C-alpha positions in Angstrom: 1.9 11.9 12.8 -0.1 9.3 10.8 1.0 10.9 7.5 4.7 10.7 8.7 4.3 7.0 9.4 2.4 6.5 6.1 5.1 8.4 4.1 7.9 6.4 5.7 6.2 3.2 4.7 5.7 4.6 1.2 9.4 5.5 1.0 10.3 2.0 2.2 8.2 0.6 -0.6 10.0 2.8 -3.2 13.4 1.6 -1.7 12.2 -1.9 -2.1 11.3 -1.2 -5.7 14.8 0.3 -6.3 16.2 -3.0 -5.1 13.9 -5.1 -7.3 16.8 -6.9 -9.0 18.4 -7.9 -5.7 15.8 -10.5 -4.3 17.6 -10.9 -0.9 17.0 -7.1 -0.2 13.8 -6.6 -2.2 11.7 -9.4 -0.7 12.2 -8.5 3.0 11.7 -4.8 2.4 8.4 -5.5 0.6 7.1 -7.9 3.3 8.0 -5.4 6.1 6.2 -2.7 4.1 3.1 -4.8 3.8 3.1 -5.6 7.6 3.6 -2.0 8.6 0.8 -0.9 6.2 -1.5 -3.5 7.7 -0.6 -2.3 11.2 -1.5 1.3 10.3 -4.9 0.2 8.9 -5.8 -1.8 12.1 -4.5 1.1 14.3 -6.5 3.7 12.5 -9.7 1.7 12.5 -9.6 0.2 16.0 -8.2 3.2 17.9 -9.9 6.1 16.0 -12.8 4.7 14.1 -11.5 6.7 11.2 -13.6 5.3 8.4 -17.0 6.4 9.8 -15.5 9.7 11.1 -14.1 10.4 7.7 -17.5 9.8 6.0 -19.0 12.5 8.1 -16.3 15.1 7.4 -15.3 14.8 3.7 -17.1 14.5 0.4 -18.5 11.2 -0.7 -16.5 11.3 -3.9 -13.1 12.0 -2.2 -13.7 9.1 0.2 -14.7 6.8 -2.6 -11.4 7.8 -4.4 -9.4 7.1 -1.2 -11.1 3.7 -0.6 -10.6 2.7 -4.3 -6.8 3.4 -4.0 -6.8 1.5 -0.6 -8.6 -1.5 -2.0 -6.3 -1.6 -5.1 -3.3 -1.2 -2.8 -4.4 -4.2 -0.7 -5.3 -6.4 -3.8 -1.9 -5.3 -5.2 -0.1 -6.6 -2.1 -1.8 -10.0 -2.4 -0.9 -10.2 -6.2 2.7 -9.1 -5.5 3.0 -11.8 -2.8 1.6 -14.5 -4.9 3.5 -13.7 -8.1 6.7 -12.9 -6.1 6.6 -16.3 -4.5 6.1 -17.9 -7.8 9.1 -15.9 -9.3 11.3 -16.8 -6.4 10.5 -20.5 -7.2 11.3 -20.0 -10.9 8.0 -19.4 -12.5 8.1 -17.2 -15.5 5.4 -14.7 -14.5 7.6 -11.6 -14.0 5.6 -9.5 -16.6 2.4 -9.9 -14.3 4.6 -8.9 -11.4 5.8 -5.8 -13.1 2.4 -4.8 -14.2 1.1 -5.2 -10.8 4.0 -3.2 -9.3 3.1 -0.2 -11.5 -0.6 -0.4 -10.5 0.3 -1.0 -6.9 2.8 2.0 -6.7 0.2 4.3 -8.3 -2.5 3.2 -5.9 -0.4 3.3 -2.7 0.8 6.8 -3.6 -2.8 7.7 -4.2 -3.6 6.5 -0.7 -0.9 8.6 0.7 -2.0 11.7 -1.2 -5.7 11.4 -0.4 -4.9 10.6 3.3 -4.1 14.2 3.8 -7.8 15.0 3.3 -9.3 11.9 4.8 -7.3 11.9 8.1 -8.2 15.5 9.0 -10.7 13.9 11.3 
């Protein structure tokens, strides 16, 4: 069930990416995606204590890879929000926003793929 939710959020992120040139659609989709992702992180940790359980059931290396993707995703959200707000106000930093988008999409996809092993707990 968690993977279905996460996959839906990831699909929503890609829809937002497809509408990147239509700010009135792109911005709300990405904000909703961020909120939904944060809700899932809080849910998993508060209701299932998933991080500590996962450490006991999977290899240290896989957990480190998953956490690396997760941290890069969260940092990417922060950078995207910062640069996105600047772009919306007319600042010429769209190159940084695009580079971040590539790194973010890669990391968020990595979180989704590795979650199939991490969330077996």
